[in-house]
C-alpha positions as CSV (number, residue, x, y, z in Angstrom):
1,M,22.3,-4.4,12.0
2,S,22.4,-4.0,8.2
3,D,21.6,-0.7,6.4
4,P,17.9,0.0,6.0
5,L,16.2,-0.6,2.6
6,L,14.0,2.5,2.8
7,V,14.4,5.7,4.7
8,V,11.7,8.5,4.7
9,D,13.0,11.7,6.2
10,Q,10.7,14.6,7.1
11,L,8.5,13.8,4.1
12,Q,5.8,16.4,3.3
13,V,3.1,16.0,0.6
14,H,0.7,19.0,0.3
15,F,-2.1,19.5,-2.2
16,R,-4.0,22.7,-3.2
17,A,-7.6,22.3,-2.2
18,G,-9.9,23.0,-5.1
19,G,-7.8,25.7,-6.7
20,R,-6.0,28.9,-5.9
21,G,-6.8,30.6,-2.6
22,R,-8.6,27.7,-1.0
23,G,-5.9,26.5,1.2
24,V,-3.4,23.6,1.3
25,V,-4.2,20.0,2.3
26,H,-1.4,18.7,4.6
27,A,-1.8,15.0,3.6
28,V,1.7,14.0,4.8
29,D,3.4,16.5,7.0
30,G,6.9,15.8,8.3
31,L,6.9,12.0,8.4
32,D,9.8,9.8,9.3
33,L,9.9,6.1,8.5
34,V,12.5,3.3,8.1
35,V,11.9,-0.1,6.5
36,G,14.6,-2.8,6.8
37,V,15.7,-5.3,4.2
38,S,13.1,-8.2,4.1
39,E,11.0,-6.4,6.9
40,F,7.2,-6.4,7.0
41,V,5.9,-3.1,8.3
42,G,2.3,-2.2,8.8
43,I,0.9,1.3,8.5
44,I,-2.4,1.8,10.4
45,G,-4.7,4.7,11.2
46,E,-8.1,6.2,10.5
47,S,-9.3,6.9,6.9
48,G,-8.0,10.3,5.8
49,C,-4.8,10.1,7.9
50,G,-2.5,10.0,4.8
51,K,-1.6,6.3,4.6
52,S,-2.4,5.8,0.9
53,T,-0.9,9.2,0.0
54,L,2.3,8.1,1.7
55,G,2.4,4.8,-0.3
56,K,1.7,6.5,-3.6
57,T,4.3,9.1,-3.0
58,L,6.9,6.4,-2.5
59,V,6.3,5.2,-6.0
60,H,6.0,8.8,-7.3
61,V,2.3,8.7,-8.2
62,N,2.2,11.7,-5.9
63,Q,5.1,14.1,-5.8
64,P,6.8,15.0,-2.5
65,T,6.6,18.7,-1.4
66,S,9.7,18.4,0.7
67,G,11.8,15.9,2.7
68,R,13.8,13.0,1.4
69,I,13.2,9.4,0.2
70,L,16.3,7.1,0.3
71,L,16.3,3.6,-1.2
72,R,19.4,1.7,-0.2
73,G,21.0,5.0,0.7
74,D,20.3,6.5,-2.8
75,D,18.3,9.7,-2.8
76,V,15.2,9.0,-5.0
77,T,13.1,12.0,-3.9
78,S,13.2,13.6,-7.3
79,P,14.5,11.1,-9.8
80,D,15.1,11.8,-13.5
81,R,13.1,9.8,-16.1
82,E,15.6,6.9,-16.3
83,R,16.0,6.6,-12.5
84,L,12.3,6.7,-12.1
85,R,11.9,3.8,-14.5
86,R,14.4,1.8,-12.5
87,L,12.8,2.9,-9.2
88,R,9.4,1.6,-10.2
89,R,11.0,-1.8,-10.9
90,E,12.5,-1.8,-7.4
91,I,9.3,-0.6,-5.6
92,Q,6.0,-2.1,-6.7
93,F,2.5,-1.0,-5.6
94,M,-0.5,-3.3,-5.1
95,F,-3.7,-1.3,-5.4
96,Q,-6.6,-1.6,-3.0
97,D,-9.3,-2.4,-5.5
98,P,-8.5,-5.5,-7.5
99,H,-11.3,-4.8,-10.0
100,S,-10.5,-1.2,-11.1
101,S,-6.7,-1.8,-11.1
102,L,-6.9,-4.5,-13.7
103,N,-7.6,-3.5,-17.3
104,P,-10.9,-5.2,-18.2
105,R,-9.9,-5.5,-21.9
106,F,-6.7,-7.4,-21.0
107,T,-6.4,-11.1,-20.4
108,T,-4.4,-12.3,-17.5
109,R,-1.5,-13.0,-19.9
110,E,-1.5,-9.4,-21.0
111,I,-1.9,-8.1,-17.5
112,L,1.2,-10.0,-16.3
113,K,3.2,-9.1,-19.4
114,E,2.5,-5.3,-19.0
115,P,5.2,-4.5,-16.4
116,L,7.7,-6.8,-18.2
117,I,7.2,-5.1,-21.5
118,A,7.6,-1.7,-19.8
119,N,11.0,-2.9,-18.5
120,R,12.0,-4.6,-21.7
121,I,11.9,-8.1,-20.3
122,S,10.7,-11.0,-22.3
123,A,8.6,-13.8,-20.8
124,T,7.2,-17.1,-22.2
125,D,3.8,-18.6,-21.2
126,K,5.8,-21.0,-19.0
127,D,7.3,-18.0,-17.2
128,L,3.8,-16.5,-16.8
129,A,2.4,-19.8,-15.6
130,R,5.1,-19.9,-12.8
131,M,3.9,-16.4,-11.7
132,L,0.4,-17.7,-11.4
133,D,1.5,-20.8,-9.6
134,R,3.2,-18.6,-7.1
135,V,-0.2,-17.1,-6.2
136,A,-2.1,-20.5,-6.4
137,L,-3.8,-19.9,-9.7
138,P,-3.8,-22.4,-12.6
139,E,-2.1,-21.8,-16.0
140,S,-5.6,-21.8,-17.6
141,A,-6.2,-18.4,-16.0
142,L,-3.9,-16.8,-18.6
143,D,-6.6,-16.6,-21.2
144,R,-9.4,-15.3,-18.9
145,Y,-10.4,-11.7,-18.3
146,P,-10.7,-10.0,-14.9
147,H,-14.5,-10.2,-14.8
148,E,-14.3,-14.0,-14.9
149,F,-12.6,-14.1,-11.5
150,S,-13.7,-13.7,-8.0
151,G,-12.5,-10.7,-5.9
152,G,-9.9,-12.9,-4.2
153,Q,-8.6,-14.3,-7.4
154,R,-8.3,-10.8,-8.9
155,Q,-6.3,-9.7,-5.9
156,R,-4.0,-12.7,-6.5
157,I,-3.5,-11.6,-10.1
158,G,-2.7,-8.1,-8.8
159,L,-0.2,-9.6,-6.5
160,A,1.4,-11.8,-9.2
161,R,1.7,-8.6,-11.4
162,A,3.3,-6.7,-8.6
163,M,5.8,-9.5,-7.9
164,A,6.6,-10.0,-11.6
165,L,9.7,-7.8,-11.4
166,D,11.0,-9.3,-8.1
167,P,10.9,-5.9,-6.4
168,D,12.9,-5.0,-3.3
169,L,9.8,-3.4,-1.7
170,L,6.2,-4.2,-2.2
171,I,3.6,-1.6,-1.0
172,L,0.2,-3.1,-0.3
173,D,-2.7,-0.7,-0.1
174,E,-5.5,-2.5,1.9
175,P,-4.7,-5.8,0.2
176,V,-7.6,-7.7,1.8
177,S,-10.2,-4.9,2.2
178,G,-13.6,-6.0,1.0
179,L,-12.7,-9.7,0.8
180,D,-14.4,-12.5,2.7
181,V,-12.6,-13.6,5.9
182,S,-11.6,-17.0,4.4
183,V,-10.3,-15.3,1.3
184,Q,-8.4,-12.7,3.4
185,A,-6.7,-15.6,5.1
186,Q,-5.7,-17.1,1.8
187,V,-4.2,-13.8,0.5
188,L,-2.3,-13.2,3.8
189,N,-1.0,-16.8,3.8
190,L,0.2,-16.2,0.2
191,L,2.1,-13.1,1.3
192,S,3.7,-15.1,4.1
193,E,4.8,-17.8,1.6
194,I,6.2,-15.2,-0.9
195,R,8.1,-13.5,1.9
196,R,9.7,-16.8,3.0
197,E,10.7,-17.6,-0.5
198,G,12.4,-14.3,-1.3
199,N,14.0,-11.2,0.1
200,A,11.3,-8.5,-0.6
201,A,10.3,-6.1,2.1
202,F,6.6,-5.3,2.5
203,L,4.9,-2.0,3.5
204,M,1.2,-2.7,4.2
205,I,-1.3,0.1,4.5
206,T,-4.4,-1.0,6.4
207,H,-7.0,-0.1,9.0
208,D,-7.4,-3.7,10.1
209,L,-5.3,-4.3,13.2
210,E,-5.9,-8.1,13.1
211,V,-4.3,-8.2,9.7
212,V,-1.3,-6.3,11.0
213,K,-1.0,-8.8,13.9
214,H,-1.1,-11.7,11.5
215,S,1.5,-10.4,9.1
216,A,3.8,-7.6,10.2
217,D,7.0,-7.4,12.2
218,R,6.6,-3.8,13.0
219,V,3.8,-1.3,13.0
220,A,3.6,2.5,12.5
221,V,0.5,4.4,13.6
222,M,-0.4,7.4,11.5
223,Y,-2.6,10.4,12.6
224,L,-3.3,13.4,10.4
225,G,-0.2,13.1,8.3
226,V,2.4,12.1,10.9
227,I,3.5,8.9,12.7
228,V,2.6,9.0,16.4
229,E,3.9,5.6,17.5
230,E,6.0,2.8,16.0
231,G,7.6,-0.4,17.1
232,P,7.3,-4.2,17.2
233,V,3.7,-5.3,16.6
234,A,3.3,-7.1,19.9
235,E,4.6,-4.2,21.9
236,V,2.6,-1.5,20.2
237,L,-0.8,-3.3,19.9
238,D,-0.7,-5.2,23.2
239,D,0.6,-2.3,25.3
240,P,-0.1,1.0,23.5
241,A,2.0,4.0,24.6
242,H,0.2,6.8,22.6
243,P,-3.4,7.7,23.6
244,Y,-4.4,7.5,19.9
245,T,-3.0,4.0,19.5
246,R,-4.7,3.0,22.8
247,A,-8.1,4.2,21.3
248,L,-7.5,2.4,18.1
249,V,-6.7,-0.9,19.9
250,S,-9.7,-0.5,22.2
251,A,-12.0,-0.4,19.1
252,T,-10.8,-3.8,17.9
253,P,-13.3,-6.7,18.5
254,S,-12.1,-8.9,21.3
255,A,-13.3,-11.0,24.2
256,P,-16.0,-9.2,26.2
257,G,-14.5,-7.2,29.0
258,A,-11.0,-7.7,27.7
259,R,-10.4,-4.0,27.0
260,E,-12.3,-0.9,27.9
261,R,-13.7,0.8,24.8
262,I,-12.4,4.4,24.3
263,V,-14.7,6.6,22.3
264,L,-12.9,9.7,20.9
265,A,-14.6,13.0,21.1
266,G,-15.1,15.0,18.0
267,E,-14.1,14.3,14.4
268,L,-10.7,14.0,12.8
269,P,-9.5,17.6,12.3
270,S,-9.2,18.9,8.7
271,P,-5.8,18.4,7.1
272,L,-6.5,21.9,5.6
273,S,-5.9,23.4,9.1
274,P,-4.2,20.8,11.4
275,P,-4.1,21.7,15.1
276,S,-1.0,23.4,16.5
277,G,1.4,21.3,18.6
278,C,0.2,17.8,19.0
279,R,-2.3,17.0,16.2
280,F,-4.2,14.6,18.4
281,R,-4.7,17.0,21.3
282,T,-8.2,18.2,20.3
283,R,-9.5,14.6,20.9
284,C,-7.1,13.5,23.6
285,W,-8.2,13.1,27.2
286,K,-4.6,13.7,28.4
287,A,-4.1,17.0,26.6
288,R,-2.5,19.9,28.6
289,S,-1.3,23.4,27.6
290,I,2.1,22.1,26.4
291,C,0.3,19.9,23.9
292,A,-0.9,23.1,22.0
293,E,2.4,24.9,22.4
294,R,4.9,22.3,21.3
295,T,4.9,19.5,18.8
296,P,6.0,16.3,20.4
297,A,9.0,14.6,18.8
298,L,9.0,10.9,17.8
299,E,11.3,9.7,20.6
300,A,12.5,6.4,22.0
301,A,10.1,4.8,24.5
302,G,12.1,1.6,25.0
303,A,14.7,-0.3,23.0
304,L,12.7,-0.6,19.8
305,R,9.7,1.7,20.2
306,R,9.2,5.4,19.4
307,V,6.3,7.6,20.6
308,A,5.3,11.2,19.8
309,C,3.5,12.2,22.9
310,H,4.2,14.6,25.9
311,F,2.4,12.2,28.2
312,P,2.7,8.6,26.9
313,E,1.2,5.7,28.8
314,T,4.7,4.6,29.9
315,R,5.4,8.0,31.6
316,P,3.3,9.5,34.4
317,D,1.5,12.8,33.6
318,S,3.1,15.9,34.8
319,A,1.1,17.8,37.4
320,S,2.7,21.1,36.4
321,D,0.8,21.5,33.2
322,E,-2.6,23.1,33.6
323,G,-5.8,22.8,31.5
324,V,-6.9,20.8,28.5
325,S,-6.1,22.5,25.2
326,A,-8.9,23.0,22.8
């Protein structure tokens, strides 16, 4: 197996909540992740679990509190100015909202040229037309403004801009959120085509499990700043090992009676004061005393899967632990 493209080691991203003395938000809190060369990894989880914070930290929009980020073995956790400029060429970010992420005063030509100018790369209109052709837009789009396009077309322009520098890793933050189903399919098919044509790896942040099934090789499930399960898409989503993953999958629309719906008790705990031990224990029907006392490690649960749970679905519950932790 080749060396990984990206390694995230015990990454923490904390924010002060509303000023001094109001606590610390543990947005990402000891997260491990590996992305292989040309691999497509999906990150799923509830809103507020830290998915977008993770993605923005990888491109240093947010600064890491601790831990390491390695790109092709090079530590880029705290790069100097020149290294940061090169890093942002190697890792590109595609924002969730295609309207607010495009400058309304810029034509498509200016939007596509922006990252090239920042990296001292010249491009002709013919070069820009090829970028548009790659995302199935005509050359005539170069002289139009963002408000003249549909949401799906704006998303394609955002994708063309993100791919302009031929990055090693493209981070997609909810790339099809808010788009019609037919337009979602077009964008996802474009991603598949771009992937077949090049060697870029993709890290897609989404709450849509069907999108992950359609696109990703591997999936990582986040809960309250940590990854609780990861592995091949088919294994994780067809046969969840972590109770939280099982609850997420059960909420996905499917054929009637295909899967029993699991309704989680309570709300997502505050990242200002995450639970001790297992962070999911306050909503978990399998919780025992050990779940409050010891944080479960992300351990192997098969050849390619890892799970952070004292009582995963693949292992019978221990009768020796008493009581459900609150």
